[in-house]
C-alpha positions as CSV (number, residue, x, y, z in Angstrom):
1,M,-102.3,-47.8,48.5
2,N,-104.5,-49.3,51.2
3,I,-103.3,-48.1,54.4
4,V,-104.1,-49.5,57.5
5,A,-102.3,-48.7,61.1
6,N,-103.1,-48.9,64.9
7,W,-102.1,-46.0,66.5
8,S,-101.8,-45.3,70.4
9,Y,-100.1,-42.1,71.7
10,P,-99.5,-41.0,75.4
11,T,-100.9,-39.7,78.5
12,A,-100.7,-36.5,80.7
13,I,-97.3,-34.9,81.1
14,K,-96.6,-32.2,83.6
15,L,-93.4,-30.4,82.5
16,G,-92.0,-27.7,84.0
17,R,-89.1,-26.3,86.6
18,G,-90.5,-27.2,89.9
19,R,-93.1,-29.2,89.0
20,I,-92.3,-31.9,91.2
21,K,-94.3,-30.1,93.7
22,E,-97.5,-31.6,92.0
23,L,-96.4,-35.1,92.6
24,A,-98.9,-35.7,95.6
25,D,-101.6,-34.1,93.2
26,A,-100.7,-36.4,90.5
27,C,-101.1,-39.4,92.9
28,K,-104.5,-38.4,94.1
29,T,-105.6,-37.9,90.6
30,L,-105.1,-41.5,90.1
31,G,-106.8,-42.3,93.5
32,L,-103.5,-43.4,95.4
33,R,-103.4,-42.9,99.4
34,K,-100.3,-44.8,99.9
35,P,-98.1,-45.1,96.8
36,L,-94.7,-47.0,96.7
37,L,-91.7,-44.9,95.7
38,V,-89.6,-47.1,93.6
39,T,-86.0,-45.9,92.5
40,D,-82.6,-47.6,92.1
41,R,-79.7,-47.6,94.9
42,G,-77.8,-44.8,93.9
43,L,-80.9,-42.3,93.7
44,A,-82.1,-43.3,96.8
45,P,-80.0,-41.3,99.1
46,M,-80.0,-38.3,96.9
47,A,-81.8,-35.1,98.2
48,I,-84.1,-35.0,94.8
49,T,-85.5,-38.5,95.9
50,G,-85.9,-37.0,99.7
51,H,-87.7,-34.4,98.7
52,A,-90.2,-36.2,96.7
53,L,-91.1,-38.1,99.5
54,D,-91.2,-35.4,101.6
55,V,-94.0,-34.0,99.2
56,L,-95.8,-37.3,99.5
57,E,-95.6,-37.1,103.4
58,E,-96.6,-33.9,103.9
59,A,-99.9,-34.8,101.6
60,G,-100.3,-37.7,103.9
61,L,-99.5,-40.1,101.4
62,G,-96.7,-41.7,103.4
63,R,-93.1,-42.0,103.0
64,A,-92.6,-45.6,101.7
65,I,-89.7,-46.1,99.1
66,F,-88.5,-49.4,97.5
67,A,-84.5,-48.9,96.3
68,D,-83.5,-52.4,95.3
69,V,-82.9,-52.0,91.8
70,D,-80.1,-53.1,89.7
71,P,-78.8,-50.9,86.7
72,N,-80.4,-53.6,85.0
73,P,-83.1,-54.6,86.6
74,N,-84.0,-58.8,86.7
75,E,-86.8,-60.7,87.9
76,K,-85.2,-61.0,91.5
77,N,-85.7,-57.3,91.8
78,L,-88.9,-57.4,90.6
79,E,-90.2,-60.2,93.0
80,A,-88.2,-57.8,96.0
81,G,-90.4,-55.2,94.9
82,I,-94.0,-57.0,94.9
83,K,-93.2,-58.0,98.3
84,A,-92.3,-54.4,99.6
85,Y,-95.7,-53.3,97.9
86,K,-97.9,-55.9,99.2
87,D,-96.2,-55.9,102.7
88,G,-96.8,-52.3,102.7
89,G,-100.1,-52.5,101.8
90,H,-99.8,-50.0,98.9
91,D,-102.0,-48.9,96.0
92,G,-99.9,-48.0,93.6
93,V,-96.5,-46.8,92.4
94,V,-94.6,-43.7,92.2
95,A,-91.5,-45.0,89.3
96,F,-88.9,-42.5,90.1
97,G,-85.5,-42.1,88.3
98,G,-83.9,-43.0,85.1
99,G,-84.7,-46.2,83.1
100,S,-84.2,-48.8,85.6
101,G,-86.1,-47.5,88.0
102,L,-88.8,-46.6,86.1
103,D,-89.0,-49.9,84.1
104,L,-89.0,-51.9,87.4
105,G,-91.5,-49.4,89.1
106,K,-93.7,-50.2,86.1
107,L,-93.2,-53.4,86.2
108,I,-94.0,-53.8,89.8
109,A,-97.6,-52.3,89.5
110,F,-97.9,-54.3,86.6
111,M,-97.3,-57.7,88.4
112,V,-98.3,-57.1,91.6
113,G,-102.1,-58.7,90.8
114,Q,-101.0,-61.3,88.4
115,T,-100.6,-65.1,88.8
116,R,-98.6,-65.9,86.1
117,P,-94.7,-65.6,85.5
118,V,-93.4,-62.3,84.2
119,W,-92.1,-64.2,80.9
120,D,-95.8,-64.7,80.0
121,F,-96.0,-61.3,79.2
122,E,-93.0,-60.9,77.0
123,D,-93.7,-58.6,73.6
124,I,-94.7,-61.4,71.3
125,G,-97.8,-60.9,69.1
126,D,-101.0,-60.8,71.7
127,W,-99.1,-62.0,74.9
128,W,-99.8,-58.7,77.0
129,T,-103.8,-60.2,76.8
130,R,-102.8,-62.7,79.3
131,A,-102.5,-59.9,81.6
132,D,-105.5,-59.4,84.0
133,A,-105.6,-55.8,83.5
134,S,-108.2,-55.1,86.3
135,K,-105.2,-55.8,88.8
136,I,-102.7,-53.5,87.3
137,A,-102.2,-50.9,89.6
138,P,-101.7,-46.9,89.0
139,I,-98.5,-45.3,88.0
140,V,-97.2,-42.1,88.5
141,A,-93.6,-41.6,86.3
142,V,-91.2,-39.3,87.5
143,P,-88.1,-39.3,85.0
144,T,-84.8,-38.0,86.6
145,T,-82.7,-38.2,83.4
146,A,-83.4,-37.6,79.8
147,G,-83.1,-40.6,77.7
148,T,-84.9,-43.7,77.7
149,G,-88.5,-41.9,77.7
150,S,-89.7,-45.0,79.8
151,E,-92.0,-42.7,81.6
152,V,-94.4,-42.2,78.2
153,G,-94.0,-45.9,77.4
154,R,-96.0,-49.1,77.3
155,A,-93.3,-51.2,78.1
156,G,-90.7,-52.4,80.7
157,V,-87.3,-53.7,79.7
158,L,-86.3,-56.6,82.5
159,T,-83.3,-59.2,82.5
160,N,-83.9,-62.8,83.0
161,S,-80.7,-63.1,85.9
162,V,-80.2,-66.7,84.9
163,T,-80.1,-66.4,80.9
164,H,-78.6,-62.8,81.2
165,V,-81.4,-62.0,77.8
166,K,-82.9,-58.4,78.3
167,K,-86.8,-59.2,77.7
168,I,-89.3,-56.4,76.8
169,I,-92.8,-56.9,79.1
170,F,-95.4,-54.9,77.6
171,H,-99.0,-53.8,78.3
172,P,-100.9,-50.8,77.5
173,K,-101.6,-50.2,81.1
174,L,-98.0,-50.2,81.9
175,L,-98.1,-46.4,80.2
176,P,-98.2,-44.2,83.4
177,G,-101.3,-42.3,84.3
178,V,-99.7,-39.0,85.1
179,V,-96.0,-38.0,84.1
180,I,-94.0,-35.5,86.0
181,C,-90.9,-34.1,83.9
182,D,-89.4,-31.5,85.9
183,P,-85.6,-30.5,84.6
184,E,-84.5,-29.7,88.3
185,L,-84.3,-33.5,88.8
186,T,-81.9,-33.6,86.1
187,M,-79.4,-31.1,86.8
188,G,-77.3,-33.0,89.3
189,M,-76.6,-35.6,86.9
190,P,-72.8,-36.3,86.1
191,K,-71.5,-35.4,82.7
192,A,-71.0,-39.4,81.3
193,I,-75.0,-40.0,82.4
194,T,-75.9,-36.8,80.8
195,A,-73.9,-38.1,77.4
196,G,-75.4,-41.5,77.6
197,T,-78.7,-40.7,78.3
198,G,-78.8,-38.1,75.8
199,M,-77.5,-40.3,73.0
200,D,-80.5,-43.1,73.9
201,A,-82.7,-40.3,73.4
202,F,-81.1,-39.6,70.0
203,A,-80.6,-43.5,69.3
204,H,-84.7,-43.9,69.4
205,C,-85.2,-40.9,67.5
206,L,-83.0,-42.5,64.7
207,E,-84.0,-45.7,64.7
208,A,-88.0,-44.6,65.0
209,Y,-87.2,-42.2,61.9
210,S,-85.2,-44.9,60.1
211,S,-87.9,-47.9,60.3
212,P,-89.8,-48.9,57.2
213,F,-93.3,-49.3,59.2
214,Y,-95.6,-47.2,58.3
215,H,-96.4,-44.3,61.1
216,P,-95.9,-40.7,60.1
217,M,-96.9,-39.0,63.2
218,S,-93.7,-41.1,65.0
219,G,-91.5,-40.2,61.9
220,G,-92.1,-36.8,62.6
221,I,-91.9,-36.7,66.3
222,A,-88.5,-38.7,65.6
223,L,-87.4,-36.1,63.5
224,E,-88.1,-33.3,66.0
225,G,-86.5,-35.0,68.8
226,M,-83.4,-35.6,66.7
227,R,-83.1,-31.5,66.2
228,L,-83.8,-31.0,70.0
229,V,-81.1,-33.4,71.0
230,K,-78.8,-31.3,68.3
231,E,-79.2,-28.2,69.5
232,F,-79.3,-29.0,73.3
233,L,-77.5,-31.9,74.6
234,P,-74.1,-30.4,73.8
235,R,-75.4,-27.7,76.2
236,A,-76.5,-29.7,78.9
237,Y,-73.3,-31.7,78.7
238,K,-71.2,-28.6,78.6
239,D,-73.4,-26.7,81.6
240,G,-75.5,-29.3,83.8
241,T,-77.3,-26.3,85.2
242,D,-79.0,-25.3,81.9
243,I,-82.3,-25.4,82.8
244,E,-83.4,-24.4,79.1
245,A,-81.4,-27.3,77.8
246,R,-82.6,-29.8,80.6
247,T,-86.4,-28.9,80.1
248,N,-85.9,-29.7,76.0
249,M,-83.6,-32.8,76.3
250,M,-86.4,-34.0,78.7
251,S,-88.7,-33.3,75.8
252,A,-86.5,-35.2,73.7
253,A,-86.3,-38.4,75.9
254,A,-90.0,-38.3,76.0
255,M,-90.6,-37.8,72.0
256,G,-88.0,-40.6,71.2
257,A,-90.1,-43.3,73.0
258,V,-93.0,-42.3,71.8
259,A,-91.6,-42.2,68.2
260,F,-90.1,-46.0,69.1
261,Q,-93.9,-47.1,68.7
262,K,-93.2,-47.2,65.0
263,G,-90.0,-49.7,65.5
264,L,-86.0,-49.7,66.8
265,G,-83.5,-51.5,65.1
266,A,-79.6,-53.1,64.8
267,I,-78.6,-50.5,67.4
268,H,-81.1,-51.5,70.0
269,S,-80.7,-55.2,69.0
270,L,-76.8,-55.0,69.4
271,S,-77.2,-53.3,72.7
272,H,-79.5,-55.0,74.5
273,P,-77.5,-58.4,74.7
274,I,-74.4,-56.4,75.2
275,G,-75.8,-54.5,78.5
276,A,-77.3,-57.7,79.5
277,V,-73.9,-59.7,79.5
278,Y,-71.2,-56.7,80.2
279,N,-73.7,-54.4,82.5
280,T,-72.9,-51.5,80.4
281,H,-74.8,-48.6,80.3
282,H,-77.8,-48.7,77.5
283,G,-77.5,-45.2,76.4
284,M,-73.4,-45.2,76.1
285,T,-73.9,-48.8,74.5
286,N,-76.3,-47.4,72.2
287,A,-73.8,-44.4,71.0
288,V,-71.0,-47.0,70.8
289,V,-72.5,-49.0,67.9
290,M,-74.0,-46.4,65.9
291,P,-71.9,-45.7,63.4
292,P,-71.6,-49.1,62.4
293,V,-75.2,-49.7,62.2
294,L,-75.5,-46.4,60.2
295,R,-72.9,-47.7,57.6
296,F,-74.7,-51.3,57.7
297,N,-78.2,-49.5,57.0
298,R,-76.9,-46.8,54.5
299,P,-78.2,-48.9,51.4
300,A,-81.8,-48.7,52.8
301,I,-81.8,-44.9,54.6
302,E,-79.5,-43.2,52.5
303,E,-82.2,-40.8,51.0
304,K,-84.3,-41.2,54.3
305,I,-81.1,-39.9,56.2
306,A,-80.1,-36.9,53.8
307,R,-84.2,-35.6,54.4
308,A,-83.3,-35.7,58.2
309,A,-79.9,-34.0,57.7
310,A,-81.7,-31.2,55.7
311,Y,-84.2,-30.1,58.4
312,L,-81.1,-30.6,61.3
313,G,-79.1,-27.9,59.2
314,I,-76.5,-30.5,58.4
315,A,-74.9,-30.4,54.8
316,G,-73.8,-33.1,52.8
317,G,-77.1,-35.6,52.9
318,F,-75.7,-39.4,54.6
319,G,-72.2,-38.4,54.8
320,G,-72.7,-35.2,56.5
321,F,-75.1,-36.8,58.9
322,Y,-72.7,-39.7,59.6
323,D,-70.1,-37.2,60.4
324,Y,-72.3,-35.0,62.5
325,V,-72.6,-38.3,64.7
326,L,-69.0,-38.7,65.2
327,S,-68.2,-35.4,66.0
328,L,-71.1,-35.5,68.7
329,R,-69.7,-38.5,70.0
330,S,-66.3,-37.0,70.4
331,E,-67.7,-34.3,72.0
332,L,-69.5,-36.1,74.5
333,G,-66.8,-38.5,75.5
334,V,-68.2,-41.6,73.6
335,P,-66.0,-44.5,73.2
336,E,-64.7,-45.0,70.0
337,N,-65.9,-48.6,69.7
338,L,-66.7,-51.8,72.0
339,T,-63.1,-52.6,72.4
340,A,-62.7,-48.9,73.9
341,M,-65.3,-49.8,76.1
342,G,-63.7,-52.8,77.6
343,I,-65.5,-55.8,75.8
344,K,-63.8,-58.7,74.2
345,S,-65.0,-60.1,71.1
346,D,-64.6,-63.8,72.5
347,R,-68.1,-63.8,73.1
348,I,-69.4,-62.5,69.8
349,D,-71.3,-65.6,68.7
350,E,-73.4,-65.8,71.7
351,L,-74.3,-62.1,71.4
352,T,-74.9,-62.4,67.9
353,A,-77.8,-65.2,68.7
354,M,-79.2,-62.9,71.4
355,A,-79.7,-59.8,68.9
356,M,-81.3,-61.9,66.4
357,E,-84.0,-62.8,69.3
358,D,-84.4,-59.3,70.5
359,P,-87.3,-57.6,69.0
360,S,-85.7,-54.6,68.1
361,C,-84.2,-56.5,65.2
362,G,-87.7,-56.8,63.2
363,G,-87.8,-52.9,62.6
364,N,-84.4,-52.7,61.3
365,P,-84.1,-51.4,57.3
366,V,-82.0,-53.9,56.3
367,T,-82.9,-57.6,57.5
368,M,-81.0,-58.8,60.1
369,T,-79.6,-62.4,59.5
370,M,-77.3,-64.6,61.6
371,E,-74.3,-64.0,59.4
372,N,-74.8,-60.1,58.6
373,T,-75.5,-59.6,62.3
374,R,-72.2,-61.3,63.2
375,E,-70.2,-59.0,60.7
376,L,-71.8,-56.3,62.6
377,F,-71.0,-57.1,65.7
378,L,-67.4,-57.3,64.5
379,D,-67.2,-53.9,62.8
380,C,-68.6,-52.5,66.4
381,F,-65.0,-53.8,68.1
């Protein structure tokens, strides 16, 4: 077999308790003198955000913050962020927070020097080459959750406020130059957010591992990422101050995002439109649709999942793995299905069409069609 692949792996990651104190040094490493810290509205008034701003201010880097960021950021948030960046005369971004803050921060840095609309850089073919790479501002990423892994990703998710469709914007230089993973920043997460973000990390690893594309490095990272989630997510959920569990969950989140360079699948192609239309938490939505997707994909992944189960110490092959997922969801308080999540099935045709447009469906082990995707959605209610 003639194997040909193009691989790219991540960036400088500073992992450990208390390493937020190195934020200013990270900025200076990238040549930043006046960064804009981008986060979401919920995080803006919190002590961890204030401490990050203190570190920047004490190093002479200013104390600028932009927090007009929705849970599912859209192009209006992006436009406001670009204006704040330009008005403040900033020279880079500190993307701070969960997926929304990280993604929008990265996209502000990406778009501040571009002349084309952001939708021209959707992750389609070589559209990323349309960007002027020399105009992309430096990025330092500081995750405060352990889920999306956007801190080590080369893309950002942006919702179109008119069509409610989530689009993936891609460019290699969206990968932050330095990442600070300080588990102390995650210790205040509510249980529901710990569960949802943790299941997001698990979904990334599971889908990357299951993807039919050839990328053995990603496959190995995904497998170990699932093991970390299995061992440490219940601990982090039970005791939010368990620093070992929090640290390992930050590692698992980054591993999931690195691994899904191999591809994602139906879990994400279903959850993206649900989140865009109903504004649900992305990771929790992934957790809700995970069992139906496993059943859907079983003919193509049964043997592969059996190998994963053996590595994870789960008896019973595919069936044992499936039962483990159900047990983990129950332990974390995940809603049983979309109905229990408060979603009705009256827009299922619209959701199906949106799912088929999502790039994640191309990495699903079973080929997705309008017919079988609609049936899969129905199975989620």
